[in-house]
C-alpha positions in Angstrom: 3.4 1.5 -10.2 1.3 1.4 -7.0 -1.8 -0.7 -6.6 -4.2 -0.8 -3.6 -5.4 -4.4 -3.3 -7.6 -6.6 -1.2 -6.0 -9.8 0.3 -7.2 -13.3 -0.5 -5.4 -14.5 2.6 -2.2 -15.8 1.2 -0.3 -12.5 1.0 2.7 -11.7 3.3 3.9 -8.2 4.1 7.5 -7.8 2.9 8.3 -5.4 5.8 6.9 -7.0 9.0 6.4 -10.5 7.5 2.8 -10.9 8.8 0.2 -12.6 6.7 -2.5 -10.1 5.6 -5.9 -11.5 6.5 -8.6 -12.2 3.9 -10.5 -9.0 3.0 -7.8 -6.6 4.4 -6.3 -3.9 2.2 -2.6 -3.9 1.2 -0.3 -2.0 -1.1 1.5 -3.7 -4.1 4.5 -1.8 -5.6 6.4 -2.6 -8.7 10.1 -1.7 -8.0 11.0 -0.4 -11.5 14.1 1.6 -10.4 15.6 -0.9 -8.1 15.9 1.6 -5.3 16.8 -0.5 -2.2 15.4 -3.6 -3.8 15.9 -5.7 -6.9 14.5 -4.1 -10.1 11.4 -5.7 -11.4 10.5 -7.2 -8.0 7.1 -6.6 -6.5 6.8 -5.5 -2.8 3.6 -6.0 -0.7 3.0 -3.9 2.4 0.2 -4.3 4.9 -1.8 -1.2 5.8 0.2 -0.5 9.0 3.5 -0.7 7.2 2.2 1.5 4.4 1.1 4.1 6.8 4.4 4.0 8.7 6.5 4.3 5.5 4.3 7.2 4.2 3.0 5.2 1.3 -0.6 5.6 2.4 -2.6 8.2 4.3 -6.1 9.0 5.5 -7.8 12.1 4.0 -10.9 14.0 4.5 -13.0 14.0 1.3 -16.6 15.0 0.9 -17.0 14.8 4.7 -15.6 11.3 5.0 -12.3 9.9 6.2 -10.9 7.8 3.4 -7.7 5.8 2.9 -5.5 6.5 -0.1 -2.3 4.9 -1.3 -1.4 8.1 -3.2 -0.3 10.4 -0.4 0.5 14.0 -1.3 -1.2 13.9 -4.7 -4.2 16.1 -5.2 -7.1 15.2 -7.4 -10.7 16.1 -7.8 -13.3 13.5 -6.8 
Protein backbone atom coordinates (compact mmCIF):
# COMPACT_ATOMS: atom_id res chain seq x y z
CA UNK A 1 0.00 0.00 0.00
CA UNK A 2 1.21 3.53 -0.75
CA UNK A 3 0.60 6.48 1.53
CA UNK A 4 1.50 10.09 0.93
CA UNK A 5 2.47 11.55 4.30
CA UNK A 6 3.72 14.77 5.87
CA UNK A 7 6.90 14.58 7.93
CA UNK A 8 7.03 15.47 11.61
CA UNK A 9 10.80 15.89 11.32
CA UNK A 10 12.10 12.51 12.48
CA UNK A 11 11.67 10.59 9.20
CA UNK A 12 14.70 9.41 7.21
CA UNK A 13 14.60 8.54 3.50
CA UNK A 14 15.53 4.88 2.94
CA UNK A 15 17.15 5.69 -0.39
CA UNK A 16 19.31 8.82 0.09
CA UNK A 17 19.35 8.71 3.93
CA UNK A 18 18.50 12.40 4.41
CA UNK A 19 16.13 13.45 7.19
CA UNK A 20 12.90 14.78 5.74
CA UNK A 21 12.21 18.24 7.22
CA UNK A 22 9.07 19.00 9.23
CA UNK A 23 6.10 19.71 6.98
CA UNK A 24 7.61 18.15 3.82
CA UNK A 25 5.82 15.38 1.94
CA UNK A 26 7.14 11.84 1.67
CA UNK A 27 5.97 8.44 0.46
CA UNK A 28 5.47 5.44 2.74
CA UNK A 29 5.25 2.02 1.09
CA UNK A 30 4.39 -1.32 2.70
CA UNK A 31 6.53 -3.98 1.00
CA UNK A 32 4.01 -6.81 0.93
CA UNK A 33 5.66 -8.87 -1.80
CA UNK A 34 9.25 -8.59 -0.58
CA UNK A 35 10.48 -7.46 -4.01
CA UNK A 36 14.01 -6.23 -3.36
CA UNK A 37 13.31 -5.71 0.34
CA UNK A 38 12.16 -7.70 3.30
CA UNK A 39 8.45 -8.57 3.18
CA UNK A 40 6.41 -6.63 5.71
CA UNK A 41 8.98 -3.82 6.00
CA UNK A 42 7.95 -0.23 5.38
CA UNK A 43 10.02 2.04 3.14
CA UNK A 44 10.05 5.84 3.30
CA UNK A 45 11.09 7.93 0.31
CA UNK A 46 11.58 11.70 0.18
CA UNK A 47 9.92 13.63 -2.60
CA UNK A 48 13.05 13.74 -4.79
CA UNK A 49 13.67 9.98 -4.52
CA UNK A 50 9.98 9.27 -5.18
CA UNK A 51 10.13 11.33 -8.36
CA UNK A 52 13.41 9.70 -9.48
CA UNK A 53 12.07 6.18 -8.93
CA UNK A 54 8.81 6.96 -10.77
CA UNK A 55 6.73 6.52 -7.62
CA UNK A 56 5.38 10.08 -7.84
CA UNK A 57 4.65 12.56 -10.59
CA UNK A 58 3.28 16.02 -11.20
CA UNK A 59 0.01 16.27 -13.16
CA UNK A 60 -2.12 19.00 -14.58
CA UNK A 61 -5.59 18.84 -13.01
CA UNK A 62 -8.26 21.51 -13.21
CA UNK A 63 -5.68 24.00 -14.43
CA UNK A 64 -3.28 23.38 -11.52
CA UNK A 65 -0.06 21.42 -11.25
CA UNK A 66 -0.48 18.84 -8.47
CA UNK A 67 1.73 16.12 -7.03
CA UNK A 68 0.43 12.56 -6.92
CA UNK A 69 1.94 9.42 -5.47
CA UNK A 70 -0.19 7.32 -7.82
CA UNK A 71 1.53 7.82 -11.21
CA UNK A 72 -0.03 6.36 -14.31
CA UNK A 73 -3.42 5.84 -12.68
CA UNK A 74 -6.36 7.77 -14.04
CA UNK A 75 -9.19 8.95 -11.86
CA UNK A 76 -11.84 11.62 -11.96
CA UNK A 77 -11.56 14.48 -9.53
